[in-house]
Legacy VTK file of the C-alpha trace (Angstrom):
# vtk DataFile Version 3.0
C-alpha trace
ASCII
DATASET POLYDATA
POINTS 222 float
-35.537 153.351 25.073
-37.190 154.686 21.911
-40.931 155.096 21.864
-42.802 151.926 20.850
-45.051 152.323 17.825
-48.730 151.761 18.678
-51.448 150.936 16.152
-55.142 151.294 16.908
-56.649 148.183 15.287
-60.094 148.644 13.780
-62.693 145.890 13.792
-62.825 143.863 10.594
-65.540 144.836 8.123
-65.408 141.467 6.355
-68.169 139.020 7.132
-66.342 135.889 6.085
-63.278 135.807 8.274
-62.286 132.291 7.240
-61.921 133.361 3.611
-59.852 136.386 4.607
-57.657 134.192 6.797
-57.021 131.699 4.019
-56.154 134.519 1.610
-53.695 135.939 4.129
-52.058 132.522 4.575
-51.583 132.196 0.826
-49.975 135.619 0.688
-47.687 134.757 3.598
-46.676 131.565 1.817
-45.778 133.503 -1.318
-43.719 135.951 0.749
-42.178 133.087 2.767
-43.323 134.637 6.051
-44.250 132.266 8.882
-46.927 133.660 11.220
-47.372 132.117 14.674
-50.495 132.894 16.701
-49.593 132.613 20.410
-52.518 132.445 22.837
-53.073 131.936 26.564
-54.668 133.330 29.692
-53.251 136.498 31.268
-50.298 135.689 33.499
-49.475 132.341 31.900
-46.043 133.536 30.791
-46.579 134.362 27.101
-44.181 137.277 26.964
-41.466 135.551 29.014
-41.774 132.427 26.862
-41.590 134.575 23.738
-38.473 136.304 25.041
-36.775 132.935 25.615
-37.850 131.821 22.135
-36.373 134.926 20.544
-33.071 134.264 22.335
-32.923 130.849 20.614
-33.970 131.911 17.119
-32.988 135.534 16.482
-29.646 134.572 14.925
-31.428 132.254 12.449
-34.520 134.238 11.435
-35.545 137.857 11.094
-38.240 138.069 13.769
-41.085 140.544 14.187
-43.605 140.552 17.037
-47.112 142.012 17.267
-48.285 142.435 20.846
-52.089 142.621 21.049
-53.754 144.150 24.102
-56.795 146.192 24.926
-54.437 148.903 26.195
-50.816 149.604 27.326
-47.503 149.011 25.578
-45.759 147.073 28.362
-45.283 143.837 26.414
-44.096 145.545 23.233
-41.428 147.382 25.204
-40.292 144.116 26.787
-39.961 142.448 23.386
-38.302 145.491 21.803
-35.594 145.208 24.460
-34.572 141.871 22.914
-33.568 143.704 19.745
-36.266 142.398 17.402
-38.904 144.441 15.603
-41.948 144.917 17.858
-45.211 146.854 17.682
-48.189 147.119 20.019
-51.709 146.530 18.715
-54.552 148.152 20.642
-57.818 146.361 19.976
-60.136 149.065 21.280
-61.858 146.743 23.727
-61.962 143.705 21.439
-60.872 140.485 23.159
-59.375 138.931 20.013
-57.885 139.589 16.592
-59.353 138.330 13.344
-57.684 137.945 9.947
-58.165 141.499 8.756
-56.998 142.973 12.055
-53.922 140.739 11.829
-53.285 141.997 8.307
-53.356 145.570 9.621
-50.812 144.543 12.225
-48.522 142.937 9.654
-48.723 146.076 7.521
-47.810 148.180 10.546
-44.971 145.813 11.379
-43.694 146.249 7.816
-43.282 142.493 7.706
-41.755 142.378 4.237
-38.305 141.720 5.670
-39.558 139.443 8.474
-39.196 135.675 8.229
-40.894 134.744 11.517
-43.790 136.927 12.663
-45.387 136.263 16.034
-48.793 137.498 17.096
-49.101 137.499 20.875
-52.886 137.487 20.995
-55.096 139.111 23.631
-54.904 137.150 26.872
-57.884 134.845 27.357
-58.876 131.284 26.469
-62.194 132.082 24.782
-62.352 134.797 22.099
-58.974 134.301 20.356
-59.835 130.662 19.659
-62.965 131.646 17.749
-61.253 133.674 15.007
-58.799 132.412 12.408
-56.056 135.044 12.252
-54.454 133.679 9.099
-51.584 132.233 11.116
-49.634 129.257 9.818
-49.666 127.602 13.251
-51.504 128.175 16.518
-49.800 127.735 19.892
-51.342 127.868 23.351
-49.674 128.222 26.730
-51.288 126.629 29.764
-49.570 127.380 33.064
-49.498 124.942 35.960
-51.315 127.296 38.400
-54.312 127.385 36.024
-55.028 123.694 36.547
-54.996 120.539 34.429
-58.739 120.776 33.701
-58.579 123.795 31.384
-58.712 121.719 28.167
-62.080 120.446 29.396
-63.395 123.901 30.250
-62.131 125.700 27.134
-62.289 123.004 24.445
-62.025 125.160 21.313
-58.720 126.692 22.338
-57.102 123.279 22.561
-58.885 121.927 19.484
-57.361 124.536 17.190
-53.805 124.464 18.564
-50.933 122.705 16.862
-48.812 122.835 20.003
-49.539 123.335 23.710
-46.830 124.551 26.055
-47.410 123.640 29.694
-45.512 126.423 31.435
-44.270 127.025 34.997
-43.303 123.406 35.633
-41.047 124.679 38.428
-44.111 125.130 40.664
-45.531 121.643 40.092
-44.771 120.593 43.698
-46.981 123.393 45.012
-50.110 122.869 42.921
-52.604 120.076 42.468
-51.671 119.598 38.813
-51.488 116.157 37.198
-49.273 116.359 34.103
-50.446 113.062 32.616
-54.083 113.963 33.269
-53.520 117.267 31.500
-51.987 115.489 28.511
-54.988 113.157 28.450
-57.400 116.105 28.532
-55.554 117.766 25.651
-55.555 114.522 23.625
-59.300 114.267 24.224
-59.736 117.633 22.493
-56.958 117.309 19.936
-55.004 114.064 19.529
-52.635 115.736 17.044
-51.476 118.570 19.289
-47.831 118.490 20.367
-47.535 118.921 24.140
-44.294 120.359 25.525
-43.800 120.998 29.270
-41.617 124.067 29.779
-40.475 126.544 32.362
-39.666 129.880 30.772
-38.073 131.009 34.024
-35.556 128.144 34.265
-35.365 127.325 30.520
-36.627 123.765 31.019
-38.122 122.475 27.761
-37.517 125.738 25.877
-35.005 124.104 23.537
-37.560 121.445 22.560
-40.126 124.159 21.847
-37.604 126.195 19.842
-36.662 123.082 17.845
-40.329 122.487 16.997
-40.843 126.077 15.885
-37.576 126.148 13.935
-38.587 123.041 11.968
-42.046 124.481 11.221
-40.625 127.788 9.999
-38.105 126.069 7.739
-40.765 123.727 6.308
-43.103 126.658 5.569
-40.367 128.721 3.947
-39.341 125.755 1.812
LINES 1 223
222 0 1 2 3 4 5 6 7 8 9 10 11 12 13 14 15 16 17 18 19 20 21 22 23 24 25 26 27 28 29 30 31 32 33 34 35 36 37 38 39 40 41 42 43 44 45 46 47 48 49 50 51 52 53 54 55 56 57 58 59 60 61 62 63 64 65 66 67 68 69 70 71 72 73 74 75 76 77 78 79 80 81 82 83 84 85 86 87 88 89 90 91 92 93 94 95 96 97 98 99 100 101 102 103 104 105 106 107 108 109 110 111 112 113 114 115 116 117 118 119 120 121 122 123 124 125 126 127 128 129 130 131 132 133 134 135 136 137 138 139 140 141 142 143 144 145 146 147 148 149 150 151 152 153 154 155 156 157 158 159 160 161 162 163 164 165 166 167 168 169 170 171 172 173 174 175 176 177 178 179 180 181 182 183 184 185 186 187 188 189 190 191 192 193 194 195 196 197 198 199 200 201 202 203 204 205 206 207 208 209 210 211 212 213 214 215 216 217 218 219 220 221
């Protein structure tokens, strides 16, 4: 496999991240590029879910993926194997990306010919929620082994998300996880969030998720 391109992302020098994020969104709208910010804890299944998503949508949209990590290029190589454009972003120890760092990533991705850009954010439920990346929509993955109480423990993550994917439903019989209680906890934080149970391993619910994303991309692109 060809070498994966790696960008060293520098910390944003702009004080007002919200303004930078809104400017980036306007530019993306003009270019008809849909940017999805995908967040979760490490090990929740982000990359596997993203791979399944690409399988559904790559024949409809030109897709580009930015994989953000403190180090390594493992995820970018996995995504590149699907045949879509992929780059690795190294954050230099930062546990999140902000709007200007995301812009650097989009420039490195050469997103001019991309219709759907996905930022797979650094894996944790705290820092990424605090910074607007300029994304059109925010998605979070919560895996069954993490527990149904995470929306209570990490409220901001679930407050800012437009959709929550509850992944690894195949292991529900083995964990003390109450699906309805989890939905209730998410609604408590964000009554407008779409909740979709999925299993990226078995494909359960992936079509529903892909349908949601497809509709959002088409609406954004007009």
